[in-house]
C-alpha positions, 0 to 999 in steps of 0.5 A: 908217862911224859903227860904225867910228868908234865902234870906234876911239874905244872902243879908243883907250887911252893906250898908250905904246909905244917910240919909232920909229927914224927912217923910212929915207931913200929914193933917189927914183931907185930907189924902184920895181923894174923892172916885171914883167908879168902877162897880162890880157885884150884891151885892159886900160884900167883897173886896180884893187887890193883883197883879192878872195878874203879872204886878206889879200893885194891882188889885181888887177883889170882892165876890158878895153875889147876883151873887154868883161870883167874880169880877176881876177888873185889874188895868190899872197902875194908880189906875184906873180899867178895867171893871169887868170880873166875875167868878162864885163861889157859892150861896151867895159868901160873902168873898174873899181872895188872895194868891198863892195857887198852888205855881205856882207864881201867885195869886189865889182866895178863896171864902166863899159861905154862902148858899152852906156851901162850899168854892170855889178855883179858880186857876189863868192861870197866866194872871189874868184870872182863871179856873172854880171853885173848891168847898170844903165843910165847916161847915154851913154858911161860913161867911169868909175865910182866907189864910195862912200856918197852918201846916208849910209845906209852902203851903196856907191853908184855914180857914173858920169861919162858923157862923151857926155851931159855928166853924171854918173849917181848910182845908189843901193844898195838895200842888197843890192848891186842899184841903183835907176834912175840920177839924172842931174846935169849936168857940163861937156862930156865928163866923163871921170872922177869921184872921191868925197870929202868936199870941204867936211867936212860929213860926206857924200861929194861929187863931183869930175868931170874934164871933157875938152872944157872943161879944167876939173873940176866939183865937186858938193857933196852936200846930205846926202841924195845929191843934188848941187844946185850945180856949181862949176868950176875950170880945170885943163890941157888935156883932163883925163883923170882926177881923184883926191881926197886930203889933199895938204897935211896940213891935214885936208881933201881936195884934188884931183889931175888928169891933163891929157892934152894938157899932159903935166902934172898939176894940183894944186888945194888945198882952202881948208878950205871945199870952195872951191879955190885955183888949180892948180899944175901939174907936169910928167910924161911924155907923155899922162898918163891916170891919177893915183893918190894914196898914201904912196910913200916912207913919210914919211906924206905923200900922193905922186902916181903918174901913168900916162904913155901915150906915154912908156910910164912912171910918173911918181913926184911925192914930196910935200914935206909941204905939198902941193908936189911934187918933180920927177918921177921916172919908171919904165918901164911897158909897152913903149917900143919898141911905141907900142901897149903903153902904161900908161893906168891906174895903182893903188897898194896893198901887193902884196907884203905888206911894208908899203909901197905898190907900184904896178900899171898897165893896159897897153892894147894890151899886154894886160898889167899891169905891177907895180912893187914898192917897194924902199925899205920897209918903212918905220919905223913906219906907225902913228905917224900924228901923227909925234911918235915915240911911238904913243899915243892921238893916233895912233888919233885921227889915224887916225879923222880920216883914215879919215872923210876917206877919205884914202889914208893910212888905207887900211891894207890897201891895197885902195882902199877904206875898211872895218873891215879898214883899222881891224884893220890899223892895229890890227895895226900899232899893236900891233906897235910900231916897229922 
């Protein structure tokens, strides 16, 4: 990451391009086209978006709990997908994350296997095919895996929320996509999900954990070397299942969104600026929200929320007013409302059809499919105008650098869910293209 920041600094020149036209106004009720379905494995419980075959398109991968494998669905370039190719992981594969784990320039996979008490690492051959999984022990019943540089050495480490042992496993990357033995850090009762981000602005990556049985989240702050000596808790709704991190109020620090399973709502917890958090605000969504994703869905430069609602077979979209407060949800169908088993349990966002706006994908558990909802509002006015002043200048480069350092979704310009040099290149291309 430091080398990328340096590249941004060097290439930040005082370039003034023509002012963009205002971003188009979207009808929130028509933001997404009706879903298209793509077949995955048996019981897809988690979906992630990333460029797996290096062709510049955003592909999909699901973790399939009944098959104990992952399905890789390669994008044909227009938001449609080739038939699944499956790779073995472990028993009850329940969560998948994407990042470059062995530093060879392509994106690899990490998978949490609930029944095996381990995590699988599948390294990419460079073309979107994967070598056999290597498994690493975790705590009991791992429910979620996240990837980030936790010890500041530039490599992708793993954090795993262990529901059955009430802790988080941290696995450090040896630099080649192999991992050291896990180190355990205590969490609350029933940790379901973990997210990685710099919550206190000190330049290292911290952890946020959703604790299903305590109705809390825990924030574990990094001491700077990948150890997490302290834990702070914050109240959320009943049975929090999923936690996501991003800058929701545009103040330069990262906030937290939590899907509360039993309350049919989400909690938004804004950062006070020092890694402590204000009391939650609640927003109603559909029944049994199990997952939340952060991204700019309407092209206004603000981080919006998408929520997978299992029991209402829908995705709730909550558009950001710009200050970390959200408009009333709009719902879009995903899964089959007539089939109680065909339910969206996970949602991810990325540019799936290459038109410059953020689309949605959901994993539909017992339907054995992924729903793809393409954004029909964009492409938006001028994505490189990050400071919103109507011109493209050095300040947009500086804002990109700041967002990138925070791992803010607004800096994920290639839409793969990761933060790499490819996001810088995609931003530079958007900057060079100017504005309509």
